C-alpha positions in Angstrom: 24.2 -14.0 -81.8 26.8 -11.7 -82.2 24.8 -8.7 -81.3 24.3 -9.6 -77.8 28.0 -10.6 -77.2 29.0 -7.0 -75.5 25.8 -7.3 -73.3 26.8 -10.9 -71.9 30.6 -9.5 -71.9 29.7 -6.6 -69.5 27.7 -9.1 -67.1 30.9 -11.1 -67.2 32.8 -8.4 -65.7 30.4 -7.4 -63.4 30.3 -10.9 -62.0 34.4 -11.0 -61.9 34.3 -8.1 -59.7 31.3 -9.1 -57.5 33.6 -12.1 -57.2 36.3 -10.0 -56.1 38.4 -11.2 -59.0 40.2 -8.7 -60.5 40.0 -8.3 -64.5 43.2 -8.2 -66.1 44.3 -6.0 -69.3 43.2 -8.5 -71.5 39.7 -8.9 -70.1 39.4 -4.7 -70.3 40.8 -5.4 -74.0 38.4 -7.8 -75.2 35.8 -5.7 -73.7 36.6 -2.6 -75.4 37.1 -4.2 -78.8 33.7 -5.7 -78.5 31.8 -2.6 -77.6 33.8 -0.7 -80.0 32.7 -3.2 -82.9 28.9 -2.7 -81.8 29.4 1.1 -82.0 29.1 1.5 -78.4 31.5 4.3 -77.6 30.4 5.5 -74.5 30.8 2.1 -72.8 34.1 1.5 -75.0 35.6 4.8 -73.5 34.1 4.0 -69.9 35.7 0.8 -69.8 38.9 2.3 -71.1 38.6 4.8 -68.5 38.2 1.9 -65.7 41.1 0.1 -66.8 43.5 3.2 -66.8 42.2 3.7 -63.2 43.4 0.5 -62.5 46.9 1.2 -63.8 46.5 -1.3 -66.5 48.9 -1.4 -69.0 46.4 -1.8 -72.1 47.9 -2.2 -75.7 47.7 0.1 -78.5 45.3 -1.8 -80.4 42.8 -1.5 -77.3 43.0 2.2 -77.3 42.8 2.2 -81.0 39.7 0.2 -80.8 38.2 2.4 -78.5 39.1 5.8 -80.7 37.6 4.1 -83.5 34.3 3.5 -81.9 34.0 7.4 -81.4 32.0 9.0 -84.1 33.2 12.8 -83.8 36.0 14.6 -83.0 34.4 15.5 -79.6 34.5 12.2 -78.4 38.2 11.7 -79.3 39.0 14.6 -77.4 37.1 13.5 -74.5 39.2 10.5 -74.3 42.3 12.1 -74.8 41.9 14.4 -71.8 41.2 11.3 -69.6 44.3 9.7 -70.4 
């Protein structure tokens, strides 16, 4: 079921962090993309911010996915002020 994939992906991220495994840019990119597809813009932006704090080099595709998840100019501006 596609609808619950973003939830399972977030659980997997939490499990990785609990086991002290460091998620990489690909992990965050996949999470951002699946959250964006489900229009979970807050989660997409939160994950993007977390990846940025970890100094991960995200691709332009990941950043575009997060921007596309935004539904308003204010949300895009919020994202840009944190990058």
